[in-house]
N, C-alpha and C positions, 0 to 999 in steps of 0.2 A: 209640834210644829205642823202646820197645815201644808202638805206637799201638793195639794191639788191646785194651788194658785199658779198662775202663769208667770214663772220666774224668767228673767232675762239673764242668761249665763254667758259671759264673754269668754270664749275659748278661741285662740288663734286657729283659723280654718286649716292652715298648713299642718298644724299639729294633729288635727283629726284626720286629714287626708293621708298622712303618713301611715296611719293604721290600715289604710285601704290600698296599700301597695302590694303588688304580687311578689312573693318571695323569689320567683323565678326570673321575671323580666324587670322587676323594680319599677314598674309603671302602675298607674291606677288600674285596678282590677276591671277587666272587661268580661261581661257575661260570667259573673261569679259562680264558681263551683265549690261545693263543700265536700271534704273527704270524711270518712267515718271516724278519723282521729280528730276532727274539728278544725282543720286548717282550710283556708280559703285561697283559691288561685284563679287566674284567668282560665276560661274553658279551654282555649287553645293551648295554653302552657301546660296544664295538668294532663291533657290528653297526649301531648307530645312526650312528656316525662314518663307516663305510665306505659306508653308504647315501647319505651326503651327498657325501663325497669319497673317491676310491679311493686313499688314502694313509694310512700309519701316523700316528696323532695325535702320536706321540712324536718320530719321526725323519724323517717326511715321505716315506719310501720308498713307492713304488707298491705297493699291496696291494689284494686283492679278497677278498670273503667266502669264496670257495672255497679260499683259501690259508691260512685260519686253522684251528687245530686246538685241541681241548679239552685242558686240562692237568689231568687227574684227580689226579695225584700232588700237585700244588700245593694242590688243594682239600683233600686229606687232611692235609697238613702244617699248613695254616692252621686247619683244624678242631681238630687236636690242640693247637696253640698256644692257641687260644681256650679250650678245655676246661681246659688246665693253668693258664691265667690265672685262670679261675673257681675252680679248686681252691685256688690260692695265696691268693686273696682270702679264702676261708673259713678257711684255716689262719692267715692274718694276723689275722683277727677273733678266733679262738680264742686266739691268742698275746696279743693285747691284753687280752682278758677275763681270762685266767689271771694276767696281771701285775697287773690291778686287784684281783682276788680274793685273790691271793697265798696260795694254799693248796697244800699238797703233795699228791701223789697218794695218800698214806696217809690223808688226811682227806676224808671224803665231804662233798659240797656240800649245804647245807641247802635245803629246798624253796623258800624265798623266792628264793635265788640262782638256783635252777633256772628259776623263772618268769621272772626278769629275763633270764637267758641265752637261753632259747628265744625270748622275744619280741623281745629286742634284736638277736639274730642276723640275722633277716630284715630288720629295719629298717636296720641298719648296712650290710649288703650291698647293699640297694636304693639307699641314699644314695651308697654308694661307686660303684656303677654309674652312677647319675645324674650324679655329679661327673665321672666319666671320660667319659661321653657329651658333657657340656657342653664339657669340655676338648678332646676330639677334634674337636667341631664348630668350636670356636674356631680350632684349629690348621688344619683344612681350609680355613676361610675365609681365613686368612693365607697358606696355601700357594697358594690360587687367585689371590689378589692378587699374590703374588710371581711366579707363572707368567705373569700378564698383563703384568708388567713396567711397571706404572703408576709415574709419577714420585713420587707422594705415598704410596708404599707404607709408609714408616716411620710417617707420621702416621696412616694408616688402620689399621695393625697395632696401634699404641698405643691407638687408640680402641676396637678390638675387645677388647684386653686389659682396658681400663678397664671396659667393659660386662660382661665375663666375671667380673672380680673383684667388681663390684658385685652381680651375680646371686648369686655364692657367699656374699657377706656377708649378703644378705637371706635366703638359704636357712638359713644358720647361725642367724641371729637368730630366724627363724620357728620353726625346729626346737627351739631352746633354750626358747622360750616354751611350745611344745607339750609338751615333756618335763616342764617344771615343773608344767604343769597336770595331766598324767596320772600323774606319779610323785611324789605328795605324801608327806610324812612319815607313818608309821603312825598317829600320834596324830590325823591329820586324816581318815583313811579312815572310811567307815561301818563299823559294828560289827555282827557277827552274834551274836544272843543268843537264849536260850530264855525266853520270857515265860510264867510258870506261875501258874495260879490253882488251888491244891490243893483248895479247897472245891467247885470245879466240875469237878475232874479235867481241867483244860484246860492244854494246852501248845501255844504258838505259836512257830514258828521264824521269827524276824523279822530283817531286815537294815535297820538304822536309822542315821540320822546321830547323831554324838556330841553334837549340840546338843539332842537330844530331852530332855524332862523327864518326870516321872512323869505329868503331865497328858496328854502325848502318848501315854504307855503306856496310860493309861485309855481314850483315844480309840481306840487300836488294838483293845483288848478289846471295846469297845462296837460298833465297826464289824464285828468278827468275828461277834458274835451277830446283829447286824442283817442281815448277809449270809445268815445261816441262817434268817431269818424269825422269830427268837425274840428280840424286842426286850428291851433292858434296862429294867426298870421302876424299879429303884433301885440305885445304885452306892454301897455303904456305905463307911464310913471304914475305913482299914487301913494297914498298913505295906508299903512296897516294900523287900524284902530282897535284896541281891546276894550270890550264892554264886559266888565266883571259880572259874573252870575250872582255872587253874593256881594251886595253893595254895602259900603260903609259910609257913604257920603263924601269920602275923600279918595281921589284917584280911581273913581269908578270907570272913567274913560281914559285910556292911556294910548298915546301915539308912539309907536315903536320907531325911534329916531335912527338907530344904528342897525343897518341890515345884517350885521355880523353878530349882533347880540342874541344869545339863546333866549327863547321865550321863558325858560325856567327862571331867568334872572328877574323877571317882572312879577313873580309871585302871583301868577294867574290861577284862579280857582277853577276846578273842573266844571264843565258845563258853560263856561264863558264863551263869548263870541268874538271872533276877530274879523273885522270888516276890511275889505280892500275897496277903496273909493276911486281907483283909476279906471281907465278904459281898456277893454280887451277886444281886439278885432279878430273875429273868427272867419273861417273859410265861408261859412254860411252868410256872413255879413257883407261879403264883397258883392259889388253890383253884378247882377246876372248878365251873362253873355251867351248869345245863341251858339248852339253847337257848330254852326257853319263858320263862325268867326275864326276859330283856331283849328279847324279840321285839317289834318294832313293825311293824305291817302297812303295806305300801306303801313300805317303805324299802329294798327289794331285798336283804333279809338272806338269806344262803344257809348251808346246812350239809350235811354228808355224812350220809346215813341208812344205818344198819346193821341186820343181822338176827342175832339170837342164837339158835343152835340149842338151847342148853341150856334157855333160858326159853321158846322158841317164840314170840318176839316180833319183829316187824318194825317199821320206822319208829322206830328208836332213834337219837336225835341223837348226834353225835360225842362231846361231853363225857360223856354217859351211857355210851356204849360204852367209853370209856376209864376210867371211874370205877365205874359201877354193875355192870359186867359183866366185871370183871377176872378173868382165868383161864378165862373161858368161850370157847366156839367162836364167835367173832364175825367176820362178813364184811361188807364194804361191799356195800350193795344199790343205793342211788341216790346217785351222787356229785353234789356241788355243786347241790343242789336248793333252789329258792326257794318255800317253802310260802306259802299264803295265810292261814294261821292258826298259832297257837303249837302246832305239832305235835310231839309226842314220846310214843310209846306206852309208853315206860318210866314216864312220869308217869301216863299213863292207866291202866296196869295196876297201879299202886301199887308199883313196884319201884325208883323213883328215890330215891337216898340223898344227893343233892347239892341245893343250893338250886335251887328251881324256882318256877313261878308258882302252885303250890299250897301252898307252905310257905316 
């Protein structure tokens, strides 16, 4: 038989790795060292043993530190085995995932499946490693008890197995609850929408719970303007109209009739738009009034004063600068000033066209 051909031999990797366990610590050998009697240990383990007793921990042959040698070849083999085990674990995951998805190579995976695959890959591999570590720890403890030759070994080993199985059951139970909490049905997920107010040329990109009603949408609009310092003075009546992002030809435009109905009830697709067609009166929409009209001495009232180059006037209050001098070359002169009297030279010079204390 020709033994030079490249044969694929299937041997469980754990079976091979067991042969690379240190007889002292029962873990994979690190920095392998060989004794003159042919036994292999971790460098740290054999040095500690020989510092206590000058004999091989395995066969009791007389041995000293200067008689042990490093086995770099074994280190390389063990590293290769561990790397191949890691690679096999990833391939095993992909095989499981492909069986679940059941898609042929000719059909591309949709984006949602990709998100699940990429996020679940690391999680599954981490739990697989965690399980293997617990199992190895349990086996090491049983091997240690067996090596000690205690009479009650069977009882102790059974107790260790019971604790191991209980730990795994609790991990599975906890992980199942966690997965149910983070992977809900699409109908339970928050929805991303575009909230539009055409009369104000406003579009808000919002991510909201499906339990929200039109009253919540109104509050979102109000809070947006408040954050800009332009308070809503009046929120008029109007319709909320849904424009579906993915259209079917039926119910692509939906008027939300009941203000108490959650938007999730309407089966709105993410990326859809909700239009409010009513009127909204903002503080900035109110007719401008000259600072002099409502001035009250001693109340700490402030305004910005401007200078108009076209009219050659200074000490113009901000409302007048915005209304009476539209299109003029106007620049701020004194910001946030607190006058002691109803001061605005736009009124004094007879240029004011908005309500003031003179008219």
